[in-house]
C-alpha positions as protocol buffer text, in pm:
chain_id: "A"
residue {
  index: 1
  type: MET
  ca { x: 1817 y: 42 z: 9839 }
}
residue {
  index: 2
  type: SER
  ca { x: 1884 y: -133 z: 9522 }
}
residue {
  index: 3
  type: THR
  ca { x: 1694 y: -100 z: 9197 }
}
residue {
  index: 4
  type: SER
  ca { x: 1665 y: -374 z: 8947 }
}
residue {
  index: 5
  type: VAL
  ca { x: 1645 y: -308 z: 8577 }
}
residue {
  index: 6
  type: LYS
  ca { x: 1423 y: -540 z: 8387 }
}
residue {
  index: 7
  type: ALA
  ca { x: 1578 y: -637 z: 8061 }
}
residue {
  index: 8
  type: GLY
  ca { x: 1345 y: -599 z: 7767 }
}
residue {
  index: 9
  type: PRO
  ca { x: 1345 y: -805 z: 7450 }
}
residue {
  index: 10
  type: ARG
  ca { x: 1655 y: -764 z: 7244 }
}
residue {
  index: 11
  type: GLN
  ca { x: 1589 y: -551 z: 6938 }
}
residue {
  index: 12
  type: SER
  ca { x: 1758 y: -650 z: 6617 }
}
residue {
  index: 13
  type: PRO
  ca { x: 1916 y: -365 z: 6419 }
}
residue {
  index: 14
  type: ARG
  ca { x: 1711 y: -228 z: 6132 }
}
residue {
  index: 15
  type: PRO
  ca { x: 1822 y: -368 z: 5802 }
}
residue {
  index: 16
  type: GLY
  ca { x: 1973 y: -114 z: 5568 }
}
residue {
  index: 17
  type: PRO
  ca { x: 1852 y: -59 z: 5213 }
}
residue {
  index: 18
  type: THR
  ca { x: 1917 y: -369 z: 5008 }
}
residue {
  index: 19
  type: ARG
  ca { x: 2078 y: -336 z: 4671 }
}
residue {
  index: 20
  type: PRO
  ca { x: 1896 y: -502 z: 4383 }
}
residue {
  index: 21
  type: ILE
  ca { x: 2072 y: -808 z: 4269 }
}
residue {
  index: 22
  type: ALA
  ca { x: 2201 y: -747 z: 3922 }
}
residue {
  index: 23
  type: PRO
  ca { x: 2103 y: -1017 z: 3675 }
}
residue {
  index: 24
  type: PRO
  ca { x: 2393 y: -1219 z: 3553 }
}
residue {
  index: 25
  type: ARG
  ca { x: 2544 y: -1078 z: 3241 }
}
residue {
  index: 26
  type: LYS
  ca { x: 2480 y: -1268 z: 2925 }
}
residue {
  index: 27
  type: PRO
  ca { x: 2775 y: -1414 z: 2747 }
}
residue {
  index: 28
  type: TRP
  ca { x: 2890 y: -1202 z: 2454 }
}
residue {
  index: 29
  type: ARG
  ca { x: 2768 y: -1464 z: 2211 }
}
residue {
  index: 30
  type: ARG
  ca { x: 2409 y: -1435 z: 2337 }
}
residue {
  index: 31
  type: ARG
  ca { x: 2429 y: -1057 z: 2321 }
}
residue {
  index: 32
  type: VAL
  ca { x: 2550 y: -1065 z: 1962 }
}
residue {
  index: 33
  type: GLU
  ca { x: 2318 y: -1344 z: 1847 }
}
residue {
  index: 34
  type: PRO
  ca { x: 2010 y: -1123 z: 1766 }
}
residue {
  index: 35
  type: TYR
  ca { x: 2221 y: -891 z: 1553 }
}
residue {
  index: 36
  type: VAL
  ca { x: 2359 y: -1187 z: 1360 }
}
residue {
  index: 37
  type: TYR
  ca { x: 2004 y: -1291 z: 1265 }
}
residue {
  index: 38
  type: VAL
  ca { x: 1915 y: -939 z: 1157 }
}
residue {
  index: 39
  type: PHE
  ca { x: 2236 y: -867 z: 972 }
}
residue {
  index: 40
  type: PRO
  ca { x: 2154 y: -1042 z: 640 }
}
residue {
  index: 41
  type: THR
  ca { x: 1824 y: -855 z: 610 }
}
residue {
  index: 42
  type: VAL
  ca { x: 1986 y: -522 z: 695 }
}
residue {
  index: 43
  type: LEU
  ca { x: 2267 y: -587 z: 447 }
}
residue {
  index: 44
  type: LEU
  ca { x: 2016 y: -676 z: 177 }
}
residue {
  index: 45
  type: MET
  ca { x: 1812 y: -361 z: 240 }
}
residue {
  index: 46
  type: VAL
  ca { x: 2126 y: -145 z: 232 }
}
residue {
  index: 47
  type: VAL
  ca { x: 2251 y: -298 z: -94 }
}
residue {
  index: 48
  type: LEU
  ca { x: 1913 y: -304 z: -274 }
}
residue {
  index: 49
  type: MET
  ca { x: 1751 y: 11 z: -132 }
}
residue {
  index: 50
  type: LEU
  ca { x: 1981 y: 255 z: 44 }
}
residue {
  index: 51
  type: VAL
  ca { x: 2270 y: 241 z: -201 }
}
residue {
  index: 52
  type: PRO
  ca { x: 2053 y: 291 z: -515 }
}
residue {
  index: 53
  type: ILE
  ca { x: 1867 y: 577 z: -348 }
}
residue {
  index: 54
  type: VAL
  ca { x: 2195 y: 753 z: -262 }
}
residue {
  index: 55
  type: MET
  ca { x: 2322 y: 692 z: -617 }
}
residue {
  index: 56
  type: VAL
  ca { x: 2009 y: 836 z: -777 }
}
residue {
  index: 57
  type: ILE
  ca { x: 2026 y: 1145 z: -555 }
}
residue {
  index: 58
  type: ARG
  ca { x: 2390 y: 1189 z: -653 }
}
residue {
  index: 59
  type: TYR
  ca { x: 2312 y: 1144 z: -1021 }
}
residue {
  index: 60
  type: SER
  ca { x: 2041 y: 1411 z: -999 }
}
residue {
  index: 61
  type: LEU
  ca { x: 2301 y: 1668 z: -898 }
}
residue {
  index: 62
  type: TYR
  ca { x: 2529 y: 1613 z: -1199 }
}
residue {
  index: 63
  type: ASP
  ca { x: 2510 y: 1699 z: -1570 }
}
residue {
  index: 64
  type: ASN
  ca { x: 2389 y: 1389 z: -1752 }
}
residue {
  index: 65
  type: VAL
  ca { x: 2580 y: 1112 z: -1583 }
}
residue {
  index: 66
  type: ILE
  ca { x: 2649 y: 780 z: -1756 }
}
residue {
  index: 67
  type: MET
  ca { x: 2644 y: 949 z: -2097 }
}
residue {
  index: 68
  type: LYS
  ca { x: 2953 y: 1159 z: -2007 }
}
residue {
  index: 69
  type: LYS
  ca { x: 3287 y: 1038 z: -1881 }
}
residue {
  index: 70
  type: GLU
  ca { x: 3336 y: 1334 z: -1651 }
}
residue {
  index: 71
  type: PRO
  ca { x: 2995 y: 1481 z: -1554 }
}
residue {
  index: 72
  type: VAL
  ca { x: 2992 y: 1831 z: -1410 }
}
residue {
  index: 73
  type: LEU
  ca { x: 2822 y: 1918 z: -1086 }
}
residue {
  index: 74
  type: ALA
  ca { x: 2495 y: 2091 z: -1181 }
}
residue {
  index: 75
  type: GLY
  ca { x: 2341 y: 2146 z: -840 }
}
residue {
  index: 76
  type: ILE
  ca { x: 1966 y: 2196 z: -857 }
}
residue {
  index: 77
  type: ALA
  ca { x: 1965 y: 2276 z: -1229 }
}
residue {
  index: 78
  type: ASN
  ca { x: 1812 y: 1938 z: -1312 }
}
residue {
  index: 79
  type: TYR
  ca { x: 1532 y: 1990 z: -1061 }
}
residue {
  index: 80
  type: THR
  ca { x: 1464 y: 2337 z: -1199 }
}
residue {
  index: 81
  type: GLU
  ca { x: 1443 y: 2196 z: -1550 }
}
residue {
  index: 82
  type: ILE
  ca { x: 1204 y: 1919 z: -1443 }
}
residue {
  index: 83
  type: LEU
  ca { x: 979 y: 2148 z: -1247 }
}
residue {
  index: 84
  type: THR
  ca { x: 950 y: 2390 z: -1538 }
}
residue {
  index: 85
  type: ASP
  ca { x: 887 y: 2122 z: -1798 }
}
residue {
  index: 86
  type: PRO
  ca { x: 526 y: 2125 z: -1926 }
}
residue {
  index: 87
  type: ASP
  ca { x: 544 y: 1749 z: -1989 }
}
residue {
  index: 88
  type: PHE
  ca { x: 619 y: 1692 z: -1620 }
}
residue {
  index: 89
  type: TRP
  ca { x: 314 y: 1886 z: -1513 }
}
residue {
  index: 90
  type: ASN
  ca { x: 106 y: 1707 z: -1772 }
}
residue {
  index: 91
  type: ALA
  ca { x: 220 y: 1382 z: -1617 }
}
residue {
  index: 92
  type: VAL
  ca { x: 133 y: 1517 z: -1269 }
}
residue {
  index: 93
  type: LYS
  ca { x: -217 y: 1610 z: -1390 }
}
residue {
  index: 94
  type: ASN
  ca { x: -273 y: 1269 z: -1549 }
}
residue {
  index: 95
  type: THR
  ca { x: -136 y: 1088 z: -1242 }
}
residue {
  index: 96
  type: ALA
  ca { x: -366 y: 1292 z: -1014 }
}
residue {
  index: 97
  type: PHE
  ca { x: -674 y: 1210 z: -1224 }
}
residue {
  index: 98
  type: PHE
  ca { x: -572 y: 845 z: -1262 }
}
residue {
  index: 99
  type: THR
  ca { x: -504 y: 805 z: -889 }
}
residue {
  index: 100
  type: GLY
  ca { x: -798 y: 1004 z: -751 }
}
residue {
  index: 101
  type: THR
  ca { x: -1057 y: 839 z: -976 }
}
residue {
  index: 102
  type: SER
  ca { x: -917 y: 492 z: -910 }
}
residue {
  index: 103
  type: VAL
  ca { x: -910 y: 531 z: -531 }
}
residue {
  index: 104
  type: VAL
  ca { x: -1267 y: 668 z: -514 }
}
residue {
  index: 105
  type: ALA
  ca { x: -1402 y: 400 z: -750 }
}
residue {
  index: 106
  type: HIS
  ca { x: -1211 y: 124 z: -566 }
}
residue {
  index: 107
  type: LEU
  ca { x: -1372 y: 235 z: -238 }
}
residue {
  index: 108
  type: VAL
  ca { x: -1725 y: 257 z: -380 }
}
residue {
  index: 109
  type: LEU
  ca { x: -1704 y: -78 z: -562 }
}
residue {
  index: 110
  type: GLY
  ca { x: -1522 y: -249 z: -278 }
}
residue {
  index: 111
  type: MET
  ca { x: -1779 y: -131 z: -24 }
}
residue {
  index: 112
  type: ALA
  ca { x: -2074 y: -230 z: -245 }
}
residue {
  index: 113
  type: PHE
  ca { x: -1945 y: -580 z: -319 }
}
residue {
  index: 114
  type: ALA
  ca { x: -1834 y: -634 z: 43 }
}
residue {
  index: 115
  type: MET
  ca { x: -2177 y: -548 z: 175 }
}
residue {
  index: 116
  type: MET
  ca { x: -2332 y: -770 z: -91 }
}
residue {
  index: 117
  type: LEU
  ca { x: -2118 y: -1065 z: 21 }
}
residue {
  index: 118
  type: ASN
  ca { x: -2194 y: -990 z: 386 }
}
residue {
  index: 119
  type: THR
  ca { x: -2571 y: -969 z: 355 }
}
residue {
  index: 120
  type: PRO
  ca { x: -2779 y: -1253 z: 509 }
}
residue {
  index: 121
  type: LEU
  ca { x: -3015 y: -1235 z: 210 }
}
residue {
  index: 122
  type: LEU
  ca { x: -2780 y: -1448 z: -3 }
}
residue {
  index: 123
  type: GLY
  ca { x: -2712 y: -1817 z: 61 }
}
residue {
  index: 124
  type: HIS
  ca { x: -2368 y: -1964 z: 126 }
}
residue {
  index: 125
  type: VAL
  ca { x: -2340 y: -2116 z: -222 }
}
residue {
  index: 126
  type: THR
  ca { x: -2438 y: -1790 z: -392 }
}
residue {
  index: 127
  type: LYS
  ca { x: -2187 y: -1595 z: -182 }
}
residue {
  index: 128
  type: ALA
  ca { x: -1912 y: -1842 z: -265 }
}
residue {
  index: 129
  type: ILE
  ca { x: -1977 y: -1809 z: -637 }
}
residue {
  index: 130
  type: PHE
  ca { x: -1982 y: -1430 z: -628 }
}
residue {
  index: 131
  type: ARG
  ca { x: -1674 y: -1424 z: -410 }
}
residue {
  index: 132
  type: VAL
  ca { x: -1482 y: -1628 z: -668 }
}
residue {
  index: 133
  type: LEU
  ca { x: -1606 y: -1405 z: -954 }
}
residue {
  index: 134
  type: PHE
  ca { x: -1528 y: -1079 z: -775 }
}
residue {
  index: 135
  type: ILE
  ca { x: -1178 y: -1186 z: -669 }
}
residue {
  index: 136
  type: LEU
  ca { x: -1069 y: -1294 z: -1016 }
}
residue {
  index: 137
  type: PRO
  ca { x: -917 y: -954 z: -1124 }
}
residue {
  index: 138
  type: TRP
  ca { x: -691 y: -965 z: -815 }
}
residue {
  index: 139
  type: LEU
  ca { x: -550 y: -1307 z: -924 }
}
residue {
  index: 140
  type: PHE
  ca { x: -427 y: -1191 z: -1265 }
}
residue {
  index: 141
  type: THR
  ca { x: -82 y: -1040 z: -1311 }
}
residue {
  index: 142
  type: VAL
  ca { x: -47 y: -693 z: -1461 }
}
residue {
  index: 143
  type: ALA
  ca { x: 81 y: -841 z: -1789 }
}
residue {
  index: 144
  type: ILE
  ca { x: -224 y: -1064 z: -1823 }
}
residue {
  index: 145
  type: ILE
  ca { x: -458 y: -775 z: -1740 }
}
residue {
  index: 146
  type: ALA
  ca { x: -292 y: -550 z: -1997 }
}
residue {
  index: 147
  type: VAL
  ca { x: -303 y: -811 z: -2274 }
}
residue {
  index: 148
  type: LEU
  ca { x: -663 y: -909 z: -2187 }
}
residue {
  index: 149
  type: TRP
  ca { x: -794 y: -554 z: -2203 }
}
residue {
  index: 150
  type: ARG
  ca { x: -595 y: -471 z: -2515 }
}
residue {
  index: 151
  type: LEU
  ca { x: -777 y: -755 z: -2685 }
}
residue {
  index: 152
  type: LEU
  ca { x: -1115 y: -652 z: -2547 }
}
residue {
  index: 153
  type: LEU
  ca { x: -1068 y: -283 z: -2641 }
}
residue {
  index: 154
  type: ASN
  ca { x: -919 y: -351 z: -2979 }
}
residue {
  index: 155
  type: PRO
  ca { x: -1111 y: -192 z: -3272 }
}
residue {
  index: 156
  type: ASN
  ca { x: -1193 y: -545 z: -3384 }
}
residue {
  index: 157
  type: GLY
  ca { x: -1240 y: -668 z: -3027 }
}
residue {
  index: 158
  type: VAL
  ca { x: -1533 y: -798 z: -2828 }
}
residue {
  index: 159
  type: LEU
  ca { x: -1645 y: -466 z: -2684 }
}
residue {
  index: 160
  type: ASN
  ca { x: -1680 y: -295 z: -3023 }
}
residue {
  index: 161
  type: TYR
  ca { x: -1859 y: -601 z: -3161 }
}
residue {
  index: 162
  type: LEU
  ca { x: -2118 y: -590 z: -2880 }
}
residue {
  index: 163
  type: LEU
  ca { x: -2167 y: -214 z: -2923 }
}
residue {
  index: 164
  type: GLN
  ca { x: -2213 y: -246 z: -3298 }
}
residue {
  index: 165
  type: THR
  ca { x: -2445 y: -549 z: -3257 }
}
residue {
  index: 166
  type: GLY
  ca { x: -2654 y: -360 z: -3008 }
}
residue {
  index: 167
  type: GLY
  ca { x: -2677 y: -55 z: -3235 }
}
residue {
  index: 168
  type: LEU
  ca { x: -2497 y: 173 z: -2989 }
}
residue {
  index: 169
  type: THR
  ca { x: -2228 y: 275 z: -3234 }
}
residue {
  index: 170
  type: ASP
  ca { x: -2180 y: 267 z: -3609 }
}
residue {
  index: 171
  type: SER
  ca { x: -1801 y: 279 z: -3619 }
}
residue {
  index: 172
  type: LYS
  ca { x: -1518 y: 99 z: -3442 }
}
residue {
  index: 173
  type: VAL
  ca { x: -1397 y: 290 z: -3138 }
}
residue {
  index: 174
  type: GLU
  ca { x: -1023 y: 326 z: -3077 }
}
residue {
  index: 175
  type: TRP
  ca { x: -1045 y: 304 z: -2698 }
}
residue {
  index: 176
  type: LEU
  ca { x: -671 y: 307 z: -2630 }
}
residue {
  index: 177
  type: ALA
  ca { x: -565 y: 517 z: -2931 }
}
residue {
  index: 178
  type: ASP
  ca { x: -822 y: 798 z: -2914 }
}
residue {
  index: 179
  type: PRO
  ca { x: -680 y: 1099 z: -2725 }
}
residue {
  index: 180
  type: ASN
  ca { x: -1026 y: 1171 z: -2584 }
}
residue {
  index: 181
  type: LEU
  ca { x: -1080 y: 817 z: -2448 }
}
residue {
  index: 182
  type: ALA
  ca { x: -738 y: 668 z: -2369 }
}
residue {
  index: 183
  type: LEU
  ca { x: -700 y: 813 z: -2020 }
}
residue {
  index: 184
  type: TYR
  ca { x: -1050 y: 705 z: -1920 }
}
residue {
  index: 185
  type: ALA
  ca { x: -985 y: 357 z: -2065 }
}
residue {
  index: 186
  type: VAL
  ca { x: -666 y: 292 z: -1868 }
}
residue {
  index: 187
  type: THR
  ca { x: -829 y: 433 z: -1554 }
}
residue {
  index: 188
  type: PHE
  ca { x: -1119 y: 192 z: -1596 }
}
residue {
  index: 189
  type: ILE
  ca { x: -875 y: -98 z: -1640 }
}
residue {
  index: 190
  type: ASN
  ca { x: -697 y: 2 z: -1321 }
}
residue {
  index: 191
  type: ILE
  ca { x: -1029 y: 25 z: -1133 }
}
residue {
  index: 192
  type: TRP
  ca { x: -1132 y: -320 z: -1255 }
}
residue {
  index: 193
  type: SER
  ca { x: -803 y: -475 z: -1149 }
}
residue {
  index: 194
  type: GLY
  ca { x: -779 y: -309 z: -808 }
}
residue {
  index: 195
  type: TYR
  ca { x: -1121 y: -314 z: -642 }
}
residue {
  index: 196
  type: PRO
  ca { x: -1087 y: -672 z: -499 }
}
residue {
  index: 197
  type: PHE
  ca { x: -824 y: -542 z: -254 }
}
residue {
  index: 198
  type: TYR
  ca { x: -1082 y: -308 z: -103 }
}
residue {
  index: 199
  type: MET
  ca { x: -1357 y: -568 z: -122 }
}
residue {
  index: 200
  type: MET
  ca { x: -1168 y: -833 z: 75 }
}
residue {
  index: 201
  type: SER
  ca { x: -1041 y: -582 z: 335 }
}
residue {
  index: 202
  type: LEU
  ca { x: -1382 y: -426 z: 390 }
}
residue {
  index: 203
  type: LEU
  ca { x: -1552 y: -768 z: 397 }
}
residue {
  index: 204
  type: ALA
  ca { x: -1319 y: -878 z: 676 }
}
residue {
  index: 205
  type: GLY
  ca { x: -1402 y: -555 z: 862 }
}
residue {
  index: 206
  type: LEU
  ca { x: -1776 y: -601 z: 815 }
}
residue {
  index: 207
  type: GLN
  ca { x: -1762 y: -953 z: 954 }
}
residue {
  index: 208
  type: GLY
  ca { x: -1582 y: -821 z: 1262 }
}
residue {
  index: 209
  type: ILE
  ca { x: -1848 y: -563 z: 1359 }
}
residue {
  index: 210
  type: PRO
  ca { x: -2045 y: -682 z: 1662 }
}
residue {
  index: 211
  type: ARG
  ca { x: -2410 y: -757 z: 1582 }
}
residue {
  index: 212
  type: ASP
  ca { x: -2511 y: -592 z: 1913 }
}
residue {
  index: 213
  type: LEU
  ca { x: -2443 y: -248 z: 1766 }
}
residue {
  index: 214
  type: TYR
  ca { x: -2693 y: -308 z: 1482 }
}
residue {
  index: 215
  type: GLU
  ca { x: -2949 y: -451 z: 1721 }
}
residue {
  index: 216
  type: ALA
  ca { x: -2918 y: -150 z: 1950 }
}
residue {
  index: 217
  type: ALA
  ca { x: -2954 y: 87 z: 1654 }
}
residue {
  index: 218
  type: THR
  ca { x: -3260 y: -103 z: 1533 }
}
residue {
  index: 219
  type: VAL
  ca { x: -3419 y: -80 z: 1879 }
}
residue {
  index: 220
  type: ASP
  ca { x: -3358 y: 295 z: 1869 }
}
residue {
  index: 221
  type: GLY
  ca { x: -3556 y: 314 z: 1545 }
}
residue {
  index: 222
  type: ALA
  ca { x: -3263 y: 368 z: 1303 }
}
residue {
  index: 223
  type: SER
  ca { x: -3328 y: 293 z: 937 }
}
residue {
  index: 224
  type: TYR
  ca { x: -3099 y: 83 z: 717 }
}
residue {
  index: 225
  type: TRP
  ca { x: -2904 y: 382 z: 589 }
}
residue {
  index: 226
  type: GLN
  ca { x: -2882 y: 533 z: 935 }
}
residue {
  index: 227
  type: ARG
  ca { x: -2735 y: 211 z: 1064 }
}
residue {
  index: 228
  type: TRP
  ca { x: -2492 y: 202 z: 776 }
}
residue {
  index: 229
  type: TRP
  ca { x: -2380 y: 563 z: 829 }
}
residue {
  index: 230
  type: ASN
  ca { x: -2369 y: 564 z: 1207 }
}
residue {
  index: 231
  type: VAL
  ca { x: -2250 y: 205 z: 1275 }
}
residue {
  index: 232
  type: THR
  ca { x: -2089 y: 53 z: 969 }
}
residue {
  index: 233
  type: VAL
  ca { x: -1884 y: 350 z: 847 }
}
residue {
  index: 234
  type: PRO
  ca { x: -1737 y: 449 z: 1187 }
}
residue {
  index: 235
  type: GLN
  ca { x: -1637 y: 87 z: 1252 }
}
residue {
  index: 236
  type: LEU
  ca { x: -1471 y: 60 z: 908 }
}
residue {
  index: 237
  type: ARG
  ca { x: -1305 y: 403 z: 915 }
}
residue {
  index: 238
  type: PRO
  ca { x: -961 y: 275 z: 1029 }
}
residue {
  index: 239
  type: ILE
  ca { x: -959 y: 14 z: 753 }
}
residue {
  index: 240
  type: ILE
  ca { x: -1082 y: 264 z: 490 }
}
residue {
  index: 241
  type: VAL
  ca { x: -814 y: 520 z: 574 }
}
residue {
  index: 242
  type: SER
  ca { x: -536 y: 259 z: 579 }
}
residue {
  index: 243
  type: ILE
  ca { x: -619 y: 91 z: 250 }
}
residue {
  index: 244
  type: ALA
  ca { x: -693 y: 427 z: 80 }
}
residue {
  index: 245
  type: MET
  ca { x: -348 y: 563 z: 172 }
}
residue {
  index: 246
  type: LEU
  ca { x: -181 y: 244 z: 54 }
}
residue {
  index: 247
  type: ASP
  ca { x: -380 y: 257 z: -268 }
}
residue {
  index: 248
  type: VAL
  ca { x: -268 y: 614 z: -333 }
}
residue {
  index: 249
  type: ILE
  ca { x: 96 y: 508 z: -292 }
}
residue {
  index: 250
  type: PHE
  ca { x: 56 y: 205 z: -517 }
}
residue {
  index: 251
  type: THR
  ca { x: -144 y: 383 z: -789 }
}
residue {
  index: 252
  type: THR
  ca { x: 85 y: 687 z: -821 }
}
residue {
  index: 253
  type: GLN
  ca { x: 369 y: 443 z: -895 }
}
residue {
  index: 254
  type: GLN
  ca { x: 172 y: 237 z: -1149 }
}
residue {
  index: 255
  type: PHE
  ca { x: 397 y: 173 z: -1448 }
}
residue {
  index: 256
  type: ALA
  ca { x: 348 y: -173 z: -1600 }
}
residue {
  index: 257
  type: LEU
  ca { x: -25 y: -130 z: -1675 }
}
residue {
  index: 258
  type: ILE
  ca { x: 22 y: 205 z: -1848 }
}
residue {
  index: 259
  type: TRP
  ca { x: 332 y: 95 z: -2038 }
}
residue {
  index: 260
  type: MET
  ca { x: 176 y: -228 z: -2168 }
}
residue {
  index: 261
  type: THR
  ca { x: -153 y: -72 z: -2276 }
}
residue {
  index: 262
  type: THR
  ca { x: -79 y: 277 z: -2414 }
}
residue {
  index: 263
  type: GLY
  ca { x: 289 y: 344 z: -2341 }
}
residue {
  index: 264
  type: GLY
  ca { x: 193 y: 691 z: -2221 }
}
residue {
  index: 265
  type: GLY
  ca { x: 29 y: 785 z: -2552 }
}
residue {
  index: 266
  type: PRO
  ca { x: -133 y: 885 z: -2766 }
}
residue {
  index: 267
  type: ILE
  ca { x: 39 y: 1226 z: -2765 }
}
residue {
  index: 268
  type: ASN
  ca { x: 108 y: 1195 z: -2390 }
}
residue {
  index: 269
  type: VAL
  ca { x: -259 y: 1191 z: -2281 }
}
residue {
  index: 270
  type: THR
  ca { x: -189 y: 889 z: -2056 }
}
residue {
  index: 271
  type: GLU
  ca { x: 162 y: 995 z: -1955 }
}
residue {
  index: 272
  type: MET
  ca { x: 215 y: 925 z: -1585 }
}
residue {
  index: 273
  type: LEU
  ca { x: 503 y: 1024 z: -1362 }
}
residue {
  index: 274
  type: SER
  ca { x: 640 y: 673 z: -1383 }
}
residue {
  index: 275
  type: THR
  ca { x: 636 y: 657 z: -1766 }
}
residue {
  index: 276
  type: PHE
  ca { x: 764 y: 1015 z: -1790 }
}
residue {
  index: 277
  type: THR
  ca { x: 1069 y: 925 z: -1577 }
}
residue {
  index: 278
  type: TYR
  ca { x: 1127 y: 602 z: -1770 }
}
residue {
  index: 279
  type: LYS
  ca { x: 1124 y: 780 z: -2105 }
}
residue {
  index: 280
  type: LEU
  ca { x: 1368 y: 1044 z: -1981 }
}
residue {
  index: 281
  type: ALA
  ca { x: 1616 y: 771 z: -1894 }
}
residue {
  index: 282
  type: PHE
  ca { x: 1577 y: 510 z: -2166 }
}
residue {
  index: 283
  type: ASN
  ca { x: 1426 y: 702 z: -2461 }
}
residue {
  index: 284
  type: ARG
  ca { x: 1603 y: 1037 z: -2433 }
}
residue {
  index: 285
  type: TYR
  ca { x: 1906 y: 911 z: -2231 }
}
residue {
  index: 286
  type: GLN
  ca { x: 1877 y: 1204 z: -1991 }
}
residue {
  index: 287
  type: PHE
  ca { x: 1972 y: 1008 z: -1686 }
}
residue {
  index: 288
  type: SER
  ca { x: 2033 y: 1307 z: -1465 }
}
residue {
  index: 289
  type: LEU
  ca { x: 1691 y: 1453 z: -1542 }
}
residue {
  index: 290
  type: ALA
  ca { x: 1536 y: 1112 z: -1489 }
}
residue {
  index: 291
  type: SER
  ca { x: 1716 y: 1088 z: -1155 }
}
residue {
  index: 292
  type: ALA
  ca { x: 1581 y: 1428 z: -1055 }
}
residue {
  index: 293
  type: SER
  ca { x: 1229 y: 1324 z: -1150 }
}
residue {
  index: 294
  type: ALA
  ca { x: 1271 y: 1002 z: -956 }
}
residue {
  index: 295
  type: VAL
  ca { x: 1385 y: 1192 z: -648 }
}
residue {
  index: 296
  type: ILE
  ca { x: 1077 y: 1417 z: -668 }
}
residue {
  index: 297
  type: ILE
  ca { x: 853 y: 1111 z: -690 }
}
residue {
  index: 298
  type: PHE
  ca { x: 1047 y: 953 z: -401 }
}
residue {
  index: 299
  type: VAL
  ca { x: 995 y: 1259 z: -180 }
}
residue {
  index: 300
  type: PHE
  ca { x: 622 y: 1259 z: -258 }
}
residue {
  index: 301
  type: SER
  ca { x: 601 y: 887 z: -175 }
}
residue {
  index: 302
  type: MET
  ca { x: 789 y: 939 z: 153 }
}
residue {
  index: 303
  type: VAL
  ca { x: 547 y: 1213 z: 253 }
}
residue {
  index: 304
  type: LEU
  ca { x: 254 y: 976 z: 191 }
}
residue {
  index: 305
  type: ALA
  ca { x: 436 y: 698 z: 378 }
}
residue {
  index: 306
  type: PHE
  ca { x: 504 y: 932 z: 671 }
}
residue {
  index: 307
  type: PHE
  ca { x: 137 y: 1015 z: 712 }
}
residue {
  index: 308
  type: TYR
  ca { x: 44 y: 649 z: 676 }
}
residue {
  index: 309
  type: VAL
  ca { x: 290 y: 542 z: 952 }
}
residue {
  index: 310
  type: ARG
  ca { x: 181 y: 830 z: 1170 }
}
residue {
  index: 311
  type: TYR
  ca { x: -183 y: 730 z: 1132 }
}
residue {
  index: 312
  type: GLN
  ca { x: -101 y: 370 z: 1216 }
}
residue {
  index: 313
  type: LYS
  ca { x: 82 y: 473 z: 1532 }
}
residue {
  index: 314
  type: ALA
  ca { x: -203 y: 696 z: 1640 }
}
residue {
  index: 315
  type: ARG
  ca { x: -446 y: 415 z: 1573 }
}
residue {
  index: 316
  type: ASP
  ca { x: -241 y: 170 z: 1781 }
}
């Protein structure tokens, strides 16, 4: 008795794990090409930024460099002298007032003018005229702003003439020379010249808020101020935080406006950290102390920049 075996279909062997095909390697020229494009910018930043920063830090650790042929290593003595100098802390106080008042006033004025330019109650022609008028301070250079306001605030200038004509004062006011008024005067000038930055940024943010949010709030019975507080402000919060942090960095380093209006006077009532450092270097020729002061300002600016970058990353 014979048995027949029925042959089944031939099974092909299971394919083994396939190796991913490696992409062809780029020629060395194509690998190097991106770095060639970036190299000039990196070189420029190293020469103009990194090298001066390292030099200033080095100068701050020596005893009055430049003025001595062989300066002696002083360690942190220059920093100790700066941090115990009453003039330095006077400059810190003035800078804090100047910066804080300017940032708050910039925000208030910028928000008010931005909402005014965004309201549907004004026509297109009226908005265009106001937009041109409000943006004018942002178009002037610091030198023009300083000269303009020195002429306006001069004892024989337009402002005193208007005050005397209106019977508001009997004598000519020394706006930039009076120790009781000079700091407020330069702060006002900085506010006037800086609010358009906030205005344009907030106006762009206002125009990007969906109208549906306001319509939904209106349906829920929200008043105008409730809509502004619960819709407008939360939508503008990222812009407000960003421009406020940038404004703090810019304002703390303001030099040209102060130097060209009051020069830090009278009797140091408008002395800022920037003018204090400048006078140490080029009036008193204490370059090591000036370097130490500059390093302190640099560290403070880097702290602000760190929080700004961190906020931007968190926002993204």
